[in-house]
Backbone as a chain_set.jsonl record, in Angstrom:
{"seq": "MDEIKSQLNNIEKLIINLDKKVDEMNIKLQKVDSSCNKMDEHIIFIEDTYNILKTPLNYVKRSVDRLIGNNQNVELPSIKDKGMDKEIDKDK", "coords": {"N": [[257.955, -128.167, -22.553], [256.182, -126.125, -22.029], [253.944, -127.634, -21.394], [254.715, -128.773, -18.978], [254.934, -126.493, -17.403], [252.307, -125.712, -17.381], [251.078, -127.882, -16.03], [252.362, -127.632, -13.572], [251.334, -125.151, -12.79], [248.672, -125.896, -12.557], [248.856, -127.659, -10.449], [249.735, -125.949, -8.482], [247.463, -124.319, -8.228], [245.716, -126.187, -7.187], [246.913, -126.791, -4.766], [246.676, -124.297, -3.47], [243.896, -124.132, -3.33], [243.373, -126.391, -1.689], [244.675, -125.476, 0.582], [243.064, -123.29, 1.319], [240.654, -124.686, 1.928], [241.553, -126.228, 4.067], [242.012, -124.202, 5.946], [239.407, -123.221, 6.217], [238.262, -125.524, 7.424], [239.703, -125.626, 9.851], [238.722, -123.283, 11.051], [236.026, -124.031, 11.448], [236.435, -126.23, 13.164], [237.465, -124.958, 15.401], [235.176, -123.497, 16.185], [233.465, -125.645, 16.871], [235.006, -126.766, 18.927], [234.881, -124.663, 20.796], [232.174, -124.673, 21.329], [231.9, -127.222, 22.52], [233.478, -126.86, 24.829], [231.882, -124.965, 26.195], [229.629, -126.553, 26.588], [230.709, -128.508, 28.252], [231.3, -126.937, 30.542], [228.701, -126.241, 31.194], [227.629, -128.775, 31.823], [229.178, -129.488, 34.063], [228.335, -127.447, 35.865], [225.624, -128.215, 36.166], [225.946, -130.807, 37.278], [227.23, -130.088, 39.703], [225.298, -128.436, 40.905], [223.22, -130.351, 41.159], [224.46, -132.152, 42.943], [224.708, -130.508, 45.21], [222.006, -130.038, 45.849], [220.987, -132.576, 46.271], [221.103, -133.824, 48.86], [219.333, -132.187, 50.536], [216.969, -132.593, 49.065], [216.649, -135.343, 49.304], [216.156, -135.451, 52.087], [213.676, -134.123, 52.25], [212.146, -135.831, 50.665], [212.313, -138.234, 52.201], [210.953, -137.331, 54.531], [208.36, -136.794, 53.541], [207.765, -139.357, 52.626], [207.607, -140.705, 55.124], [205.382, -139.384, 56.225], [203.277, -140.227, 54.475], [203.361, -142.896, 54.913], [205.046, -144.569, 53.563], [207.459, -146.983, 53.542], [209.675, -147.479, 52.067], [213.045, -146.9, 51.542], [214.333, -145.13, 49.416], [216.907, -143.446, 47.841], [217.944, -140.464, 46.051], [219.787, -140.962, 43.049], [223.351, -141.117, 42.674], [225.469, -139.113, 40.696], [227.533, -140.274, 38.111], [230.788, -139.661, 37.011], [231.433, -139.953, 33.735], [233.882, -139.941, 32.418], [235.812, -140.547, 34.286], [234.825, -142.724, 35.641], [234.021, -142.725, 38.349], [232.242, -141.96, 41.34], [230.624, -138.791, 41.692], [230.246, -137.231, 44.384], [229.894, -135.044, 46.748], [229.112, -135.218, 49.339], [230.29, -137.294, 50.577]], "CA": [[258.236, -127.323, -21.457], [254.937, -125.445, -21.727], [253.067, -128.525, -20.707], [255.163, -128.93, -17.57], [254.538, -125.274, -16.709], [250.815, -125.804, -17.226], [250.817, -128.874, -14.978], [252.772, -127.036, -12.32], [250.34, -124.128, -12.506], [247.452, -126.557, -12.088], [249.127, -128.19, -9.088], [249.77, -124.791, -7.574], [246.058, -123.935, -7.966], [245.12, -127.223, -6.332], [247.475, -126.592, -3.438], [246.046, -123.074, -2.952], [242.515, -124.505, -3.025], [243.399, -127.232, -0.576], [245.026, -124.654, 1.683], [241.821, -122.573, 1.688], [239.748, -125.658, 2.547], [242.123, -126.552, 5.401], [241.798, -123.031, 6.778], [237.989, -123.229, 6.554], [238.056, -126.606, 8.354], [240.242, -125.172, 11.078], [237.749, -122.354, 11.629], [234.859, -124.777, 11.894], [236.82, -127.004, 14.293], [237.574, -124.049, 16.501], [233.81, -123.249, 16.653], [233.006, -126.843, 17.505], [235.74, -126.918, 20.234], [234.367, -123.655, 21.671], [230.862, -125.186, 21.783], [232.175, -128.381, 23.421], [233.93, -126.323, 26.101], [230.748, -124.426, 26.763], [228.75, -127.66, 27.079], [231.386, -129.105, 29.403], [231.075, -126.077, 31.662], [227.332, -126.365, 31.6], [227.425, -130.077, 32.477], [229.779, -129.398, 35.41], [227.48, -126.656, 36.656], [224.408, -129.038, 36.461], [226.354, -131.849, 38.249], [227.524, -129.447, 40.966], [224.021, -128.046, 41.451], [222.544, -131.546, 41.603], [225.131, -132.66, 44.165], [224.389, -129.647, 46.326], [220.598, -130.151, 46.162], [220.639, -133.957, 46.485], [220.881, -134.06, 50.274], [218.05, -131.596, 51.018], [215.876, -133.221, 48.374], [216.481, -136.675, 49.944], [215.5, -135.172, 53.362], [212.242, -133.829, 51.944], [211.555, -137.098, 50.244], [212.151, -139.18, 53.367], [209.909, -136.77, 55.369], [207.084, -137.014, 52.827], [207.563, -140.802, 52.639], [207.172, -141.023, 56.471], [203.985, -138.915, 56.356], [202.337, -141.044, 53.788], [203.473, -144.272, 55.309], [205.873, -145.327, 52.596], [208.653, -147.388, 54.286], [210.831, -147.721, 51.197], [214.114, -145.894, 51.651], [215.022, -144.945, 48.087], [217.625, -142.215, 47.754], [218.28, -140.054, 44.714], [221.045, -141.607, 42.601], [224.571, -140.337, 42.536], [225.917, -138.928, 39.269], [228.916, -140.822, 37.92], [231.6, -139.041, 35.992], [231.694, -140.988, 32.768], [235.267, -139.939, 32.011], [236.671, -141.151, 35.339], [234.127, -143.903, 36.267], [233.94, -142.595, 39.76], [231.106, -141.139, 41.788], [230.851, -137.406, 42.067], [229.326, -137.06, 45.474], [230.631, -134.178, 47.693], [228.682, -135.466, 50.661], [231.077, -138.389, 51.168]], "C": [[256.966, -126.566, -21.052], [253.975, -126.327, -21.002], [253.427, -128.669, -19.252], [254.795, -127.626, -16.795], [253.067, -125.261, -16.439], [250.451, -126.729, -16.071], [251.219, -128.29, -13.605], [251.856, -125.944, -11.866], [249.074, -124.76, -11.966], [247.663, -127.117, -10.692], [249.159, -127.026, -8.082], [248.344, -124.324, -7.215], [245.405, -124.933, -7.007], [245.619, -127.063, -4.923], [246.829, -125.382, -2.801], [244.615, -123.38, -2.501], [242.46, -125.371, -1.797], [243.717, -126.393, 0.72], [243.844, -123.863, 2.204], [240.856, -123.493, 2.433], [240.265, -126.063, 3.954], [241.852, -125.417, 6.406], [240.26, -123.002, 7.17], [237.627, -124.347, 7.614], [238.526, -126.231, 9.742], [239.318, -124.186, 11.826], [236.545, -123.065, 12.185], [235.229, -125.64, 13.113], [236.98, -126.14, 15.521], [236.14, -123.703, 17.087], [233.259, -124.44, 17.377], [233.704, -127.033, 18.895], [235.254, -125.876, 21.258], [232.99, -124.122, 22.221], [230.992, -126.361, 22.776], [232.593, -127.867, 24.79], [232.74, -125.676, 26.861], [229.814, -125.468, 27.375], [229.317, -128.341, 28.292], [231.188, -128.288, 30.666], [229.654, -126.21, 32.173], [227.046, -127.724, 32.36], [228.017, -130.058, 33.9], [228.906, -128.561, 36.326], [226.207, -127.47, 37.061], [224.798, -130.102, 37.508], [226.584, -131.219, 39.642], [226.229, -129.076, 41.667], [223.215, -129.278, 41.954], [223.11, -132.113, 42.875], [224.843, -131.794, 45.351], [222.942, -129.853, 46.795], [220.164, -131.588, 46.515], [220.31, -134.24, 47.936], [219.617, -133.447, 50.752], [216.817, -132.229, 50.314], [215.567, -134.622, 48.959], [215.829, -136.491, 51.325], [214.017, -134.945, 53.188], [211.565, -135.092, 51.53], [211.292, -138.066, 51.346], [211.036, -138.66, 54.291], [208.562, -137.001, 54.833], [206.728, -138.552, 52.887], [207.048, -141.262, 54.038], [205.747, -140.579, 56.718], [202.975, -139.692, 55.619], [202.43, -142.543, 54.054], [204.299, -145.153, 54.384], [207.204, -145.617, 53.356], [209.842, -147.712, 53.406], [211.84, -146.624, 51.329], [214.921, -145.81, 50.394], [215.611, -143.57, 47.998], [217.735, -141.766, 46.253], [219.642, -140.614, 44.269], [222.143, -140.603, 42.492], [224.882, -140.186, 41.092], [227.351, -139.507, 39.161], [229.557, -140.028, 36.768], [231.996, -140.074, 34.999], [233.158, -141.056, 32.37], [236.158, -140.626, 33.032], [236.075, -142.413, 35.917], [234.197, -143.824, 37.794], [232.764, -141.729, 40.158], [231.479, -139.707, 42.074], [229.807, -137.116, 43.143], [230.176, -136.302, 46.622], [230.235, -134.457, 49.133], [229.545, -136.54, 51.38], [232.439, -137.928, 51.534]], "O": [[256.706, -126.387, -19.862], [253.262, -125.877, -20.105], [252.552, -128.687, -18.385], [254.386, -127.7, -15.636], [252.629, -124.839, -15.369], [249.613, -126.391, -15.235], [250.5, -128.442, -12.617], [251.61, -125.807, -10.667], [248.464, -124.24, -11.033], [246.767, -127.061, -9.85], [248.655, -127.144, -6.965], [248.057, -123.985, -6.067], [244.635, -124.551, -6.126], [244.846, -127.182, -3.973], [246.454, -125.465, -1.631], [244.181, -122.945, -1.434], [241.613, -125.153, -0.93], [243.111, -126.589, 1.773], [243.644, -123.776, 3.416], [240.303, -123.106, 3.463], [239.483, -126.213, 4.893], [241.508, -125.662, 7.563], [239.918, -122.779, 8.331], [236.83, -124.137, 8.529], [237.823, -126.488, 10.719], [239.161, -124.251, 13.045], [236.083, -122.742, 13.28], [234.409, -125.774, 14.021], [236.639, -126.588, 16.616], [235.953, -123.634, 18.302], [232.631, -124.273, 18.422], [233.067, -127.407, 19.879], [235.215, -126.163, 22.455], [232.699, -123.98, 23.409], [230.249, -126.442, 23.754], [232.122, -128.372, 25.809], [232.635, -125.849, 28.075], [229.291, -125.312, 28.478], [228.603, -128.71, 29.225], [230.94, -128.843, 31.737], [229.404, -126.283, 33.376], [226.336, -127.768, 33.365], [227.396, -130.568, 34.832], [228.74, -128.93, 37.489], [225.783, -127.391, 38.214], [224.09, -130.289, 38.497], [226.161, -131.788, 40.649], [226.055, -129.348, 42.855], [222.615, -129.241, 43.028], [222.373, -132.507, 43.779], [224.739, -132.326, 46.456], [222.675, -129.846, 47.997], [219.056, -131.777, 47.017], [219.285, -134.866, 48.203], [218.829, -134.166, 51.366], [215.758, -132.372, 50.924], [214.41, -135.022, 49.089], [215.004, -137.323, 51.703], [213.201, -135.521, 53.908], [210.478, -135.392, 52.023], [210.215, -138.654, 51.444], [210.245, -139.46, 54.791], [207.662, -137.376, 55.584], [205.593, -138.949, 53.151], [206.158, -142.108, 54.116], [204.973, -141.3, 57.348], [201.852, -139.818, 56.107], [201.679, -143.341, 53.494], [204.22, -146.379, 54.456], [207.945, -144.714, 53.746], [210.883, -148.156, 53.888], [211.462, -145.457, 51.225], [216.03, -146.335, 50.299], [214.87, -142.59, 48.074], [217.632, -142.583, 45.339], [220.554, -140.715, 45.089], [221.923, -139.415, 42.254], [224.574, -141.085, 40.31], [228.221, -139.256, 39.994], [228.948, -139.777, 35.728], [232.778, -140.974, 35.303], [233.64, -142.131, 32.013], [237.165, -141.23, 32.662], [236.772, -143.128, 36.638], [234.426, -144.846, 38.44], [232.338, -140.86, 39.396], [232.538, -139.438, 42.639], [228.653, -136.803, 42.851], [231.013, -136.892, 47.305], [230.91, -134.007, 50.058], [229.522, -136.665, 52.604], [233.239, -138.712, 52.044]]}, "num_chains": 1, "name": "protein.A"}
């Protein structure tokens, strides 16, 4: 009987230890999730800024190309949303 109590006591200690580790992991996951959300917001900001500035930059590039005699009409590339596989281009 004492051996069973000892084993149950050991199992209880293991469960408590596992519970603490799960709690620690949850805290770490929340920090990672928060960082990912901040990075997502930053990426959206950069994409929006790029899309706003793309048209005026293309205009300046074409003007400079005409002045230096470059006849190649190369535009700045559009950013593609990797999650949706669609172009993010507010000019269209």
